[in-house]
C-alpha positions as CSV (number, residue, x, y, z in Angstrom):
1,X,-15.0,-29.2,-22.6
2,X,-14.1,-31.0,-19.2
3,X,-16.3,-34.2,-20.7
4,X,-14.1,-34.3,-23.4
5,X,-10.9,-34.1,-21.6
6,X,-12.6,-36.9,-19.3
7,X,-13.0,-39.2,-22.4
8,X,-9.9,-38.8,-23.6
9,X,-8.7,-39.9,-20.4
10,X,-10.8,-42.3,-20.1
11,X,-9.7,-43.3,-24.3
12,X,-6.3,-43.6,-22.9
13,X,-7.0,-46.4,-20.4
14,X,-8.7,-48.2,-22.8
15,X,-6.2,-48.1,-25.5
16,X,-3.4,-49.0,-22.4
17,X,-6.1,-52.5,-21.8
18,X,-6.0,-53.2,-25.7
19,X,-2.3,-53.5,-25.8
20,X,-2.1,-55.3,-22.2
21,X,-4.5,-57.9,-24.4
22,X,-1.7,-58.4,-26.9
23,X,2.0,-60.3,-27.1
24,X,4.7,-58.3,-26.0
25,X,6.7,-56.8,-27.8
26,X,10.0,-56.3,-25.0
27,X,12.2,-59.0,-26.2
28,X,14.0,-61.1,-24.1
29,X,17.4,-60.0,-23.1
30,X,19.0,-62.2,-23.0
31,X,19.6,-64.6,-25.3
32,X,16.5,-63.5,-28.1
33,X,17.7,-61.7,-31.1
34,X,16.5,-59.6,-33.5
35,X,19.5,-60.0,-35.9
36,X,18.7,-61.2,-39.8
37,X,20.0,-64.5,-40.9
38,X,22.0,-62.4,-43.6
39,X,22.2,-58.9,-41.4
40,X,25.5,-57.5,-42.3
41,X,27.6,-58.0,-39.0
42,X,31.4,-59.8,-38.5
43,X,33.5,-60.3,-41.7
44,X,35.2,-64.1,-42.0
45,X,37.9,-65.0,-44.0
46,X,38.9,-67.7,-45.8
47,X,42.4,-68.2,-45.9
48,X,42.3,-70.8,-48.4
49,X,40.7,-69.3,-51.2
50,X,42.3,-66.0,-50.8
51,X,43.9,-64.6,-54.1
52,X,46.0,-61.5,-51.8
53,X,44.9,-59.6,-54.8
54,X,44.3,-56.5,-51.8
55,X,41.1,-55.4,-53.7
56,X,39.3,-55.2,-49.8
57,X,42.2,-53.2,-48.6
58,X,41.4,-50.7,-51.6
59,X,37.7,-50.6,-52.0
60,X,37.6,-49.8,-48.1
61,X,36.5,-46.1,-47.9
62,X,37.4,-46.2,-44.1
63,X,40.8,-47.8,-44.7
64,X,39.7,-50.3,-41.5
65,X,41.5,-53.2,-43.7
66,X,45.2,-53.7,-44.2
67,X,47.0,-56.7,-46.2
68,X,49.5,-58.1,-43.7
69,X,52.5,-59.9,-44.8
70,X,52.6,-64.1,-44.1
71,X,54.7,-66.6,-45.0
72,X,53.5,-70.1,-46.4
73,X,55.2,-73.7,-47.1
74,X,57.9,-75.3,-46.5
75,X,61.3,-74.2,-45.3
76,X,62.5,-75.6,-48.7
77,X,59.5,-73.5,-50.9
78,X,58.5,-70.4,-48.2
79,X,56.3,-67.5,-50.0
80,X,56.0,-64.7,-48.4
81,X,51.7,-63.7,-48.9
82,X,49.7,-61.2,-47.9
83,X,46.0,-61.5,-46.3
84,X,43.4,-58.9,-45.0
85,X,43.6,-57.6,-41.1
86,X,40.5,-56.0,-40.0
87,X,40.5,-53.1,-37.3
88,X,36.9,-53.0,-36.6
89,X,36.9,-49.8,-34.9
90,X,37.2,-48.3,-38.3
91,X,34.9,-50.5,-40.2
92,X,31.2,-49.2,-41.1
93,X,29.7,-53.0,-42.4
94,X,29.3,-51.4,-45.2
95,X,30.0,-54.9,-47.7
96,X,31.5,-53.1,-50.3
97,X,34.5,-55.2,-49.3
98,X,32.7,-58.5,-49.6
99,X,31.0,-57.4,-53.5
100,X,34.4,-56.8,-54.5
101,X,36.1,-60.2,-53.5
102,X,36.8,-62.2,-56.7
103,X,36.8,-65.7,-54.5
104,X,34.1,-64.6,-52.5
105,X,36.7,-65.7,-49.6
106,X,35.7,-62.5,-47.7
107,X,31.9,-62.9,-46.3
108,X,29.9,-61.2,-43.5
109,X,28.2,-63.1,-40.8
110,X,25.1,-61.6,-38.7
111,X,27.1,-61.1,-35.4
112,X,26.6,-57.8,-34.4
113,X,28.4,-57.5,-31.1
114,X,31.5,-56.0,-30.3
115,X,31.7,-54.8,-27.0
116,X,35.3,-53.6,-25.2
117,X,36.8,-51.4,-22.7
118,X,40.1,-51.4,-25.0
119,X,40.0,-50.3,-28.9
120,X,42.8,-52.8,-29.8
121,X,40.8,-55.5,-29.1
122,X,38.6,-54.7,-32.3
123,X,41.9,-55.3,-34.8
124,X,42.0,-58.8,-35.5
125,X,44.5,-60.4,-37.6
126,X,43.8,-62.6,-40.6
127,X,44.2,-65.9,-37.9
128,X,41.4,-64.4,-35.9
129,X,39.4,-63.6,-39.0
130,X,39.0,-67.4,-39.6
131,X,37.8,-68.5,-37.1
132,X,33.7,-68.0,-37.1
133,X,32.9,-65.4,-34.2
134,X,31.5,-66.9,-30.8
135,X,29.0,-64.7,-28.9
136,X,29.4,-64.7,-25.4
137,X,27.6,-62.9,-23.1
138,X,29.6,-60.7,-20.2
139,X,30.3,-63.6,-17.1
140,X,29.1,-62.0,-14.0
141,X,32.0,-60.8,-12.0
142,X,32.1,-61.0,-7.4
143,X,30.0,-58.4,-5.6
144,X,31.9,-56.7,-3.1
145,X,29.3,-55.2,-1.1
146,X,26.0,-53.9,-0.9
147,X,26.9,-50.3,-2.1
148,X,28.6,-52.1,-5.3
149,X,25.2,-53.7,-6.1
150,X,23.3,-51.3,-5.4
151,X,25.3,-48.8,-7.8
152,X,24.5,-51.2,-10.8
153,X,21.1,-51.6,-10.9
154,X,20.2,-48.1,-10.3
155,X,22.2,-46.6,-13.7
156,X,20.7,-43.3,-14.2
157,X,22.0,-42.4,-17.8
158,X,23.1,-38.9,-19.3
159,X,22.9,-39.0,-23.4
160,X,24.4,-37.4,-25.2
161,X,23.3,-37.9,-28.9
162,X,26.3,-36.3,-30.8
163,X,25.8,-38.7,-34.1
164,X,24.3,-40.9,-35.9
165,X,24.3,-43.3,-33.5
166,X,21.7,-42.3,-31.1
167,X,19.3,-44.2,-33.6
168,X,20.0,-47.4,-32.5
169,X,20.0,-46.1,-28.8
170,X,16.6,-45.1,-29.1
171,X,15.1,-48.7,-28.8
172,X,16.4,-49.2,-25.3
173,X,14.2,-45.9,-24.3
174,X,11.3,-47.5,-26.1
175,X,9.5,-51.2,-25.1
176,X,11.3,-52.9,-27.8
177,X,15.0,-53.5,-25.4
178,X,13.4,-51.7,-22.1
179,X,16.7,-50.3,-20.3
180,X,14.4,-49.8,-17.4
181,X,14.6,-54.2,-16.8
182,X,18.2,-53.3,-15.8
183,X,17.2,-50.6,-13.0
184,X,18.3,-48.0,-15.4
185,X,16.7,-44.2,-16.4
186,X,16.8,-41.6,-18.7
187,X,18.6,-38.4,-16.4
188,X,18.0,-35.1,-17.4
189,X,20.0,-33.3,-15.8
190,X,24.5,-34.4,-15.5
191,X,24.3,-33.8,-11.8
192,X,22.1,-36.7,-11.4
193,X,23.5,-39.5,-13.6
194,X,25.6,-41.9,-13.4
195,X,26.7,-42.7,-17.1
196,X,27.3,-40.8,-20.1
197,X,26.6,-42.2,-22.9
198,X,27.9,-40.7,-26.0
199,X,25.8,-41.9,-29.2
200,X,28.4,-41.7,-32.1
201,X,30.2,-38.5,-34.1
202,X,32.0,-35.4,-32.3
203,X,33.3,-32.1,-33.6
204,X,35.4,-29.4,-32.1
205,X,32.1,-27.4,-31.2
206,X,30.4,-30.9,-29.4
207,X,33.3,-31.9,-27.7
208,X,33.2,-28.9,-25.6
209,X,29.7,-29.7,-25.0
210,X,30.7,-32.9,-23.9
211,X,33.4,-32.2,-21.5
212,X,31.1,-29.7,-19.4
213,X,28.7,-32.6,-19.1
214,X,31.1,-34.5,-17.9
215,X,32.8,-32.0,-15.6
216,X,29.1,-31.6,-13.6
217,X,28.5,-35.6,-13.5
218,X,29.1,-36.8,-9.9
219,X,31.7,-39.4,-8.9
220,X,31.9,-42.1,-9.5
221,X,30.7,-41.7,-13.3
222,X,31.2,-44.2,-16.2
223,X,31.2,-43.6,-20.3
224,X,29.8,-45.3,-23.1
225,X,30.9,-44.5,-26.2
226,X,28.7,-46.1,-28.9
227,X,30.0,-46.7,-32.9
228,X,33.2,-46.2,-34.5
229,X,33.3,-41.8,-34.6
230,X,34.9,-41.3,-31.3
231,X,37.2,-44.0,-31.4
232,X,38.7,-42.6,-34.5
233,X,37.1,-40.8,-36.6
234,X,35.1,-43.7,-38.5
235,X,33.5,-43.0,-41.9
236,X,34.2,-38.9,-41.4
237,X,38.4,-39.7,-40.6
238,X,39.4,-37.0,-43.0
239,X,36.6,-34.4,-42.6
240,X,38.6,-31.4,-40.6
241,X,35.7,-30.8,-38.2
242,X,36.2,-34.4,-36.2
243,X,37.8,-35.3,-33.0
244,X,39.3,-38.3,-34.2
245,X,39.6,-39.8,-30.2
246,X,36.7,-38.7,-27.7
247,X,39.3,-40.0,-24.6
248,X,41.5,-37.6,-25.7
249,X,39.2,-34.9,-23.7
250,X,37.4,-37.3,-21.2
251,X,37.9,-41.6,-19.9
252,X,35.8,-43.6,-22.0
253,X,35.3,-47.0,-19.8
254,X,33.5,-49.5,-22.2
255,X,33.7,-49.2,-26.3
256,X,31.3,-50.4,-28.7
257,X,31.8,-51.3,-32.3
258,X,30.1,-50.8,-35.2
259,X,28.5,-48.0,-37.7
260,X,25.7,-47.7,-36.0
261,X,26.0,-50.6,-33.4
262,X,22.9,-52.3,-33.2
263,X,20.8,-52.7,-30.1
264,X,22.0,-55.9,-29.1
265,X,25.2,-54.6,-28.4
266,X,24.8,-51.9,-26.4
267,X,22.9,-54.1,-24.6
268,X,25.7,-56.2,-23.8
269,X,28.2,-52.9,-23.2
270,X,24.9,-52.4,-20.3
271,X,25.3,-55.8,-19.4
272,X,29.4,-55.4,-18.7
273,X,29.2,-52.3,-16.8
274,X,27.4,-53.7,-14.4
275,X,29.0,-56.6,-14.0
276,X,32.4,-54.1,-13.5
277,X,30.4,-52.3,-11.1
278,X,29.1,-54.6,-9.0
279,X,32.6,-55.7,-8.6
280,X,34.0,-52.7,-7.2
281,X,34.6,-50.7,-10.3
282,X,34.6,-46.8,-9.8
283,X,35.0,-45.7,-13.5
284,X,38.6,-44.1,-15.0
285,X,38.7,-40.7,-13.9
286,X,41.9,-41.2,-11.5
287,X,43.5,-43.8,-13.4
288,X,43.9,-42.0,-16.7
289,X,45.9,-38.8,-17.7
290,X,44.1,-37.0,-20.8
291,X,45.8,-36.4,-23.8
292,X,44.2,-33.0,-24.5
293,X,42.6,-30.7,-22.5
294,X,40.0,-27.8,-23.3
295,X,39.9,-24.5,-21.8
296,X,36.6,-23.8,-21.8
297,X,35.1,-20.2,-21.9
298,X,33.1,-19.1,-18.9
299,X,29.4,-19.0,-19.8
300,X,28.6,-15.0,-19.3
301,X,25.7,-13.2,-18.9
302,X,24.2,-11.8,-21.9
303,X,24.1,-7.5,-22.6
304,X,21.8,-5.0,-24.3
305,X,18.8,-7.6,-22.5
306,X,15.4,-6.0,-21.5
307,X,15.6,-6.2,-17.3
308,X,12.4,-8.9,-18.1
309,X,14.1,-11.3,-20.2
310,X,15.9,-14.0,-19.8
311,X,18.1,-16.1,-22.1
312,X,16.8,-20.1,-22.1
313,X,19.4,-22.7,-24.1
314,X,17.1,-25.2,-25.8
315,X,19.9,-27.7,-26.4
316,X,21.9,-29.6,-27.9
317,X,22.1,-32.3,-25.4
318,X,18.5,-31.7,-24.6
319,X,16.4,-34.9,-25.0
320,X,13.5,-32.6,-27.5
321,X,15.8,-31.4,-29.7
322,X,18.9,-33.9,-31.0
323,X,21.8,-32.5,-31.8
324,X,20.4,-29.0,-32.6
325,X,20.6,-25.9,-29.9
326,X,17.9,-23.1,-30.0
327,X,19.2,-19.2,-28.1
328,X,15.9,-18.8,-27.2
329,X,15.0,-15.1,-25.4
330,X,12.0,-15.1,-23.4
331,X,9.6,-12.4,-21.8
332,X,8.4,-14.6,-18.9
333,X,6.9,-18.1,-20.3
334,X,6.5,-16.1,-24.1
335,X,9.3,-16.6,-26.9
336,X,10.6,-13.3,-27.7
337,X,12.8,-14.6,-30.1
338,X,14.5,-17.5,-31.3
339,X,18.0,-17.8,-32.7
340,X,19.5,-21.2,-34.7
341,X,22.7,-22.3,-33.3
342,X,23.8,-25.0,-35.8
343,X,27.3,-26.9,-36.6
344,X,27.1,-29.8,-34.2
345,X,26.9,-32.2,-36.7
346,X,28.6,-30.3,-40.2
347,X,31.1,-33.0,-41.4
348,X,31.5,-31.5,-45.1
349,X,30.1,-34.5,-46.6
350,X,29.7,-32.3,-50.7
351,X,33.7,-32.1,-50.1
352,X,34.0,-35.5,-48.5
353,X,32.6,-37.0,-51.7
354,X,35.3,-35.5,-54.2
355,X,37.8,-37.5,-52.4
356,X,35.7,-41.1,-52.1
357,X,35.1,-43.2,-55.7
358,X,31.7,-43.1,-57.7
359,X,31.2,-46.5,-55.8
360,X,32.6,-45.6,-52.5
361,X,30.3,-42.2,-52.1
362,X,27.3,-45.3,-51.7
363,X,28.5,-45.8,-48.2
364,X,29.0,-42.7,-47.5
365,X,26.0,-40.6,-48.2
366,X,23.8,-42.1,-46.9
367,X,25.2,-40.8,-43.4
368,X,23.8,-37.1,-44.3
369,X,20.9,-38.0,-42.7
370,X,20.6,-41.5,-40.5
371,X,16.4,-40.9,-39.5
372,X,16.1,-41.7,-43.4
373,X,19.5,-42.7,-44.8
374,X,18.0,-44.8,-47.6
375,X,16.4,-42.0,-49.1
376,X,19.6,-40.2,-49.7
377,X,21.4,-43.2,-51.0
378,X,18.8,-43.9,-53.6
379,X,19.1,-40.2,-55.0
380,X,22.7,-40.1,-54.9
381,X,22.8,-43.1,-57.2
382,X,20.0,-42.0,-59.6
383,X,22.0,-39.1,-59.9
384,X,25.3,-41.1,-61.0
385,X,23.1,-43.2,-63.1
386,X,21.9,-40.5,-65.2
387,X,26.0,-39.1,-65.7
388,X,26.9,-42.7,-66.9
389,X,23.8,-43.0,-69.0
390,X,23.0,-46.4,-67.0
391,X,19.2,-48.0,-67.1
392,X,18.2,-50.0,-64.3
393,X,16.2,-53.6,-64.6
394,X,12.5,-53.4,-63.6
395,X,13.0,-55.5,-61.1
396,X,14.9,-53.1,-59.1
397,X,12.9,-50.0,-59.6
398,X,10.1,-52.3,-57.2
399,X,12.6,-53.2,-54.9
400,X,14.2,-49.3,-54.6
401,X,10.4,-48.7,-54.3
402,X,10.2,-51.4,-51.2
403,X,13.1,-50.1,-49.3
404,X,12.4,-46.1,-49.6
405,X,8.3,-46.9,-48.2
406,X,9.9,-48.9,-45.4
407,X,12.0,-46.3,-44.5
408,X,9.8,-43.7,-44.7
409,X,7.7,-45.6,-42.0
410,X,10.5,-46.1,-39.7
411,X,11.3,-42.1,-39.8
412,X,7.7,-41.3,-39.0
413,X,7.1,-43.9,-36.7
414,X,10.6,-42.5,-34.9
415,X,8.2,-38.7,-35.6
416,X,5.2,-39.9,-33.9
417,X,7.6,-40.8,-30.7
418,X,9.2,-38.0,-30.3
419,X,6.1,-35.7,-31.1
420,X,4.9,-37.9,-27.7
421,X,7.8,-37.4,-25.9
422,X,7.1,-33.5,-26.3
423,X,3.7,-33.4,-25.3
424,X,3.1,-35.9,-22.3
425,X,2.4,-38.6,-24.0
426,X,5.2,-41.1,-23.3
427,X,3.2,-44.1,-23.8
428,X,3.1,-43.4,-27.2
429,X,6.2,-42.6,-27.2
430,X,7.2,-46.2,-26.1
431,X,4.7,-47.8,-28.1
432,X,5.0,-45.9,-31.5
433,X,9.5,-46.8,-30.9
434,X,8.4,-50.8,-29.9
435,X,6.1,-50.8,-33.3
436,X,9.1,-49.5,-35.2
437,X,11.2,-52.5,-34.1
438,X,8.8,-54.6,-36.7
439,X,9.7,-52.2,-40.2
440,X,13.5,-52.3,-39.0
441,X,13.8,-56.0,-38.9
442,X,11.9,-56.2,-42.1
443,X,14.7,-53.8,-43.7
444,X,17.2,-56.1,-42.5
445,X,16.0,-59.1,-44.1
446,X,15.7,-57.4,-47.4
447,X,19.2,-55.0,-47.2
448,X,20.9,-56.7,-44.2
449,X,21.4,-53.4,-42.1
450,X,19.1,-51.6,-40.1
451,X,20.1,-48.0,-40.1
452,X,22.5,-47.7,-43.2
453,X,21.2,-50.1,-45.8
454,X,23.9,-49.3,-48.6
455,X,21.3,-51.3,-50.4
456,X,20.8,-48.9,-54.0
457,X,24.4,-48.8,-55.8
458,X,24.7,-47.1,-58.7
459,X,22.7,-50.0,-61.3
460,X,20.4,-51.1,-59.6
461,X,20.1,-53.1,-55.9
462,X,23.1,-55.3,-54.1
463,X,20.6,-58.5,-53.0
464,X,16.7,-59.6,-54.1
465,X,14.8,-60.5,-51.2
466,X,13.9,-63.4,-49.2
467,X,12.0,-65.7,-50.2
468,X,9.1,-66.1,-47.1
469,X,9.8,-61.7,-47.4
470,X,6.7,-61.2,-49.3
471,X,4.3,-63.3,-46.6
472,X,6.6,-61.8,-43.4
473,X,5.4,-58.8,-44.9
474,X,2.2,-58.5,-45.1
475,X,1.9,-60.4,-41.8
476,X,3.5,-57.7,-40.3
477,X,1.4,-54.6,-42.5
478,X,-1.7,-56.0,-41.6
479,X,-1.1,-56.3,-37.6
480,X,-0.1,-52.4,-38.2
481,X,-2.9,-51.4,-39.8
482,X,-5.0,-52.9,-36.7
483,X,-2.1,-50.7,-34.1
484,X,-2.5,-47.3,-36.4
485,X,-6.5,-47.6,-34.7
486,X,-5.3,-48.0,-32.1
487,X,-2.8,-44.6,-32.4
488,X,-5.5,-42.6,-33.5
489,X,-8.0,-43.3,-30.4
490,X,-5.2,-43.4,-27.7
491,X,-3.7,-40.0,-29.6
492,X,-4.8,-38.8,-32.4
493,X,-8.5,-38.0,-31.5
494,X,-7.7,-37.8,-27.9
495,X,-9.0,-33.9,-26.9
496,X,-5.9,-33.5,-24.4
497,X,-3.2,-34.1,-27.4
498,X,-5.7,-31.9,-30.0
499,X,-5.7,-29.0,-27.3
500,X,-1.6,-28.9,-27.1
501,X,-1.6,-29.0,-31.0
502,X,-4.6,-27.4,-33.2
503,X,-3.1,-24.2,-33.7
504,X,-0.3,-24.5,-32.8
505,X,2.7,-23.1,-35.1
506,X,0.3,-22.1,-37.6
507,X,2.3,-21.9,-41.0
508,X,0.4,-20.2,-43.6
509,X,0.3,-21.7,-47.8
510,X,2.3,-18.2,-48.6
511,X,4.8,-18.4,-46.1
512,X,5.1,-22.1,-46.7
513,X,5.9,-21.3,-50.7
514,X,8.0,-18.5,-50.2
515,X,10.2,-20.1,-47.6
516,X,10.7,-23.6,-49.7
517,X,9.2,-26.1,-47.5
518,X,8.3,-28.9,-48.7
519,X,7.5,-32.8,-47.6
520,X,4.3,-33.1,-44.7
521,X,5.2,-29.4,-43.7
522,X,3.8,-28.1,-46.9
523,X,1.3,-30.4,-47.9
524,X,0.0,-29.7,-44.4
525,X,-0.3,-26.1,-45.1
526,X,-2.6,-27.1,-47.9
527,X,0.3,-27.3,-51.0
528,X,-0.7,-30.6,-53.0
529,X,3.2,-32.0,-53.9
530,X,5.0,-35.1,-53.6
531,X,7.8,-36.0,-55.8
532,X,7.0,-39.4,-56.2
533,X,4.0,-38.0,-58.1
534,X,5.1,-35.3,-59.9
535,X,8.0,-36.2,-60.8
536,X,7.8,-40.0,-60.7
537,X,11.1,-42.3,-60.3
538,X,11.8,-45.8,-59.4
539,X,8.3,-48.1,-59.8
540,X,6.1,-45.3,-58.9
541,X,4.1,-43.9,-61.5
542,X,3.1,-48.2,-62.2
543,X,1.4,-47.8,-58.8
544,X,-1.5,-46.0,-57.0
545,X,-1.7,-43.7,-53.9
546,X,-2.8,-41.0,-51.8
547,X,-1.3,-37.6,-51.3
548,X,-2.2,-36.5,-47.3
549,X,-3.5,-32.7,-47.9
550,X,-4.7,-30.3,-45.2
551,X,-5.7,-26.5,-45.4
552,X,-4.7,-25.9,-41.7
553,X,-1.1,-25.5,-41.2
554,X,-0.9,-26.0,-37.5
555,X,1.5,-28.9,-35.7
556,X,-1.3,-31.4,-35.6
557,X,-2.1,-31.8,-38.9
558,X,1.8,-31.9,-39.5
559,X,1.2,-35.0,-37.5
560,X,-1.7,-36.1,-38.7
561,X,0.1,-35.9,-42.7
562,X,2.6,-38.5,-41.4
563,X,0.2,-40.7,-39.6
564,X,-1.8,-40.7,-42.7
565,X,0.9,-41.1,-45.2
566,X,2.1,-44.4,-43.1
567,X,-1.2,-46.2,-44.5
568,X,-0.3,-44.3,-48.0
569,X,3.1,-46.1,-47.7
570,X,1.4,-49.7,-46.8
571,X,-0.6,-49.3,-49.9
572,X,2.7,-48.9,-51.9
573,X,4.3,-51.7,-50.6
574,X,2.0,-54.2,-51.2
575,X,1.1,-52.7,-54.7
576,X,5.1,-53.6,-55.6
577,X,4.8,-56.6,-53.9
578,X,2.4,-57.4,-55.9
579,X,3.4,-56.7,-59.4
580,X,7.2,-57.3,-58.5
581,X,8.3,-58.6,-62.0
582,X,11.5,-61.1,-62.9
583,X,14.9,-60.5,-64.0
584,X,18.0,-58.9,-63.0
585,X,18.2,-56.9,-60.1
586,X,21.5,-55.1,-61.2
587,X,23.1,-53.3,-64.2
588,X,26.3,-53.5,-65.0
589,X,28.8,-50.3,-63.5
590,X,31.9,-51.5,-63.3
591,X,34.7,-51.3,-60.9
592,X,35.7,-49.4,-57.8
593,X,37.6,-47.6,-59.9
594,X,35.2,-46.7,-62.4
595,X,35.2,-43.6,-64.6
596,X,32.1,-41.3,-65.8
597,X,32.4,-39.4,-68.4
598,X,32.1,-35.5,-68.2
599,X,28.7,-33.8,-67.9
600,X,26.4,-32.6,-64.8
601,X,23.1,-34.7,-63.4
602,X,20.1,-33.6,-61.3
603,X,18.3,-36.2,-59.2
604,X,14.5,-35.8,-56.9
605,X,13.2,-37.9,-54.8
606,X,10.7,-37.5,-52.1
607,X,12.6,-38.4,-48.8
608,X,10.3,-39.1,-45.7
609,X,10.8,-34.7,-44.7
610,X,10.5,-33.6,-48.4
611,X,12.4,-32.7,-51.2
612,X,15.8,-34.2,-51.7
613,X,18.2,-32.9,-54.5
614,X,21.4,-34.1,-56.0
615,X,23.6,-32.3,-58.4
616,X,26.6,-34.1,-59.5
617,X,29.2,-32.8,-61.8
618,X,31.7,-35.1,-63.5
619,X,35.0,-34.2,-65.1
620,X,35.6,-37.9,-66.3
621,X,37.3,-39.4,-63.8
622,X,36.4,-41.9,-61.0
623,X,35.0,-39.7,-58.1
624,X,32.8,-36.6,-58.3
625,X,34.4,-33.4,-59.3
626,X,31.2,-31.1,-57.7
627,X,28.7,-32.9,-55.4
628,X,25.6,-30.4,-54.4
629,X,22.8,-31.9,-51.7
630,X,19.8,-30.3,-51.0
631,X,18.4,-31.5,-48.3
632,X,14.6,-30.2,-46.8
633,X,15.4,-29.4,-43.6
634,X,17.7,-25.8,-44.0
635,X,15.1,-23.8,-44.9
636,X,12.5,-25.5,-42.5
637,X,14.9,-25.4,-39.5
638,X,17.1,-22.5,-39.5
639,X,15.2,-20.7,-41.5
640,X,11.6,-20.4,-40.7
641,X,11.4,-22.3,-37.5
642,X,12.5,-19.3,-35.5
643,X,9.9,-17.1,-36.6
644,X,7.0,-19.6,-36.0
645,X,8.4,-20.0,-32.7
646,X,7.9,-16.0,-31.7
647,X,5.3,-15.4,-29.7
648,X,4.7,-19.1,-28.5
649,X,5.5,-20.8,-25.0
650,X,8.5,-22.1,-23.9
651,X,6.6,-25.1,-23.1
652,X,5.3,-25.2,-26.8
653,X,8.8,-25.2,-28.6
654,X,9.8,-28.6,-28.5
655,X,6.4,-29.5,-30.1
656,X,6.4,-27.1,-32.5
657,X,10.4,-27.9,-33.7
658,X,9.2,-31.9,-33.9
659,X,6.0,-30.9,-35.6
660,X,8.5,-29.9,-38.1
661,X,10.1,-33.2,-38.1
662,X,13.9,-32.4,-38.6
663,X,17.0,-33.9,-39.1
664,X,19.6,-31.8,-37.8
665,X,22.3,-34.1,-39.8
666,X,20.7,-32.8,-43.1
667,X,20.7,-28.8,-42.4
668,X,24.4,-29.2,-41.0
669,X,25.8,-31.9,-43.8
């Protein structure tokens, strides 16, 4: 056993040496950027060709566009016209306004950085939209004393991943963007933190946790809010569970617009914070009057506990859970009971879908699970196409397949990094999250977005692939295959990692079936089922691929199943690019008010986490009468996970949890 462990340590150092010989994967900041040429960023307006029709404002699902009056002409022939004004504190960059513009006077640039200390700066009138966006680094401010300078160069960050935007903070933890170059590290305790990073959507339940964390932080303290949700509710502005303005409850020093903001924007916010802090800025703690104040209930001891038992909260702000919580009852180091505490990300998706048109829902449904949003968009459009009787072009089927597999790969890479962190292999976390940037860059080139692609409208896809996309993709795949072998040496085949995961959290085949588990989790327990093969959709019927299946059912083989699926996804993409037919990419669907005949439809797809089902009902109107989404995570996490944890050690809880690859947003919806 000792020899195996020594060999494992040696292999880690050998693997590290191999990585050192390669080109660095960390981006220079500034001025190197990863934004694709045709990425969806800040809008521009051609006021000369604008027809003042207001279609852009009508289609906007977030009410970010308002038609404002302007007077034009001479004194003798003045007329009042209307132009779009965009509030980027509400805009989700979905591009629906650009797609519907009849004269294409409204366009999107790839300018993706919008950072401010006041949200009013995000409101751009037509005259500002008519100017091309300029990207300027925050100007360095004067250093006021050694203390301010030292504080600005050693900021400890408390991340609270309240919603989707955390996904773009992840690259800063990985080697792609590397936050430590700024002297910043992740704080595990609020009492050690200088900066609170609020990562997106805030619910009635979450805001209480945010306040408690903020109150525990020592002065001076600073708050950076990611995305549009904390400054107005964002995409969920009409949800009953949404906190519209986080600065009603805690002061916010820097806002970052976006849905989600790109990593470059987070970098600009960090630089701005450093500049202000070195100039003596000490936060807004004493300078703002909060409009709302919550009286937090005291934390009381549990009744009826065995004297040997203790209650241990696991999450929701724990770095190992995402925005999910478990109430663990422990006896010494053993877990005797586990109770899931859900609802921190509940937004009421199925009801929100009823208040948006069939067309507007393309933007909404991706956000059901930020970790694999492309799958949720694809399944929705497939159900709408059934209802509308639309047959999509062959080329669109292949493009959808390519995008779906890239989305699967980036999701699995994210999970490998999370498992690496949970087992103490932080080098693996940095490497996989750094490599994941290459896949996100390909998605950016293909769809115009890294995370929320808005690529699969009913009828096909919004855009074709660039001319050089195939060559770029094949180069990335070739290099990635070498990396996967290095992952195996450093990680998968490592005796220490195997000792942490083999025979841990065993899920027997019959239990998996009884709990309706799907995806890699059930395939690791011996059930050879994959929707792509059993009920083919898109172009999968014409493509050859294997479905990794094991019988052991433990944490190790669930992780290995995802690692092998990455390789199979690359095979699928290669075949799809080779067989990609010519022709149109979209069938006609109609306008944003398109009405669909009465009826109902069910669609099935294989998402990164398992079977995803949509059930849509139409009453003949331009929006769903009823919508039901069944994702793979509720049964796996809310029902099954507590049973797997009983009898395990506390240290194994994060490992078992991430071996199931949870997406809290999916089961909370």
